C-alpha positions in Angstrom: 121.2 120.4 143.1 121.6 117.6 145.5 121.3 119.9 148.5 118.3 121.6 146.9 116.6 118.3 146.2 117.0 117.4 149.8 115.4 120.7 150.9 112.5 120.1 148.5 112.1 116.6 150.0 112.5 117.5 153.7 110.4 120.6 154.2 106.6 120.7 154.8 106.1 123.8 152.6 107.8 125.0 149.5 107.5 128.7 148.7 108.6 129.9 145.3 108.9 133.7 144.8 109.8 134.9 141.4 109.2 137.8 139.1 107.6 137.5 135.8 109.5 138.4 132.6 107.9 137.9 129.2 104.9 136.0 130.9 107.1 133.4 132.6 109.3 133.1 135.7 112.8 134.3 135.6 115.6 132.1 134.2 117.0 131.1 137.7 113.6 129.9 138.8 112.9 128.1 135.6 116.2 126.3 135.9 115.2 125.1 139.4 111.9 123.8 137.9 113.6 122.1 135.0 116.2 120.5 137.2 113.5 119.1 139.4 112.7 116.7 136.5 114.8 114.2 138.6 112.2 114.2 141.3 109.4 113.8 138.7 111.3 110.7 137.4 111.6 109.4 140.9 107.9 109.8 141.4 106.5 108.7 138.1 109.1 106.4 136.5 110.7 104.8 139.5 107.4 104.9 141.4 109.1 106.0 144.6 107.6 108.5 147.0 109.1 112.0 147.2 108.8 112.1 151.0 109.5 109.0 153.1 106.0 109.1 154.6 104.4 109.9 151.3 102.8 113.0 152.9 102.0 115.9 150.6 103.5 119.3 151.5 102.2 122.7 150.6 103.2 124.6 147.5 103.0 128.4 147.4 103.8 130.7 144.6 104.4 134.5 145.1 105.0 136.7 142.0 105.0 140.1 140.6 104.8 141.3 137.0 105.2 144.7 135.4 102.3 144.7 133.1 98.5 144.7 133.7 97.9 142.0 131.2 94.9 139.8 132.0 96.8 136.6 131.2 100.1 137.6 132.9 100.2 134.7 135.3 98.2 132.0 133.3 101.1 130.1 131.9 103.2 130.3 135.0 100.4 129.0 137.2 100.2 125.9 135.1 104.0 125.5 135.3 103.9 125.9 139.1 101.1 123.4 139.4 103.1 120.7 137.7 106.4 121.7 139.4 104.7 121.4 142.8 103.2 118.0 141.9 106.7 116.8 140.7 108.2 117.6 144.1 105.4 116.1 146.1 103.6 119.3 147.0 100.0 120.4 146.6 99.7 123.8 145.0 97.7 125.5 147.7 98.2 129.3 147.5 99.4 132.0 145.2 100.0 135.7 145.7 100.1 137.5 142.4 100.5 141.2 141.8 100.4 143.0 138.5 101.8 146.5 137.7 104.9 146.1 139.9 107.9 147.1 137.9 110.3 149.5 139.7 111.9 149.1 143.1 109.4 150.0 145.8 106.3 149.6 143.6 105.0 146.7 145.8 104.7 149.2 148.6 102.2 151.1 146.6 99.9 148.1 146.2 96.9 148.5 148.5 96.9 144.9 149.9 100.1 143.1 148.8 102.2 143.6 152.0 99.2 142.7 154.3 98.4 139.6 152.2 102.0 138.4 152.3 102.1 139.0 156.1 98.9 137.1 156.6 100.2 134.2 154.4 103.4 134.0 156.5 101.4 134.1 159.7 99.2 131.3 158.5 102.2 129.1 157.6 103.8 129.4 161.1 100.6 128.9 163.0 99.3 125.8 161.2 
């Protein structure tokens, strides 16, 4: 985790991309979030800035889920908001796509690939 913490600290933007299983991120992503408690403690208990200059970075979440449920991303968005805060980022953008279950399903979505492309473009031009 030490090298991952350093990446979370050093970079201007943190992009988390994870699928949704049972209305939450997958176990590997949740482990990253839970292990980031150390940075939360650094910020809120030790009162130390996450970044040396105290500058907020961008936090972006990209996700897909198999169902069409109206609340599919609700819990996860709250988790991501607090994760990004803990690592010194402002949750600025999310791309969320429902009804993506099988390999290749994302290509059937009418706007997903274009939205992802435009988000990537905006990150490198800012």
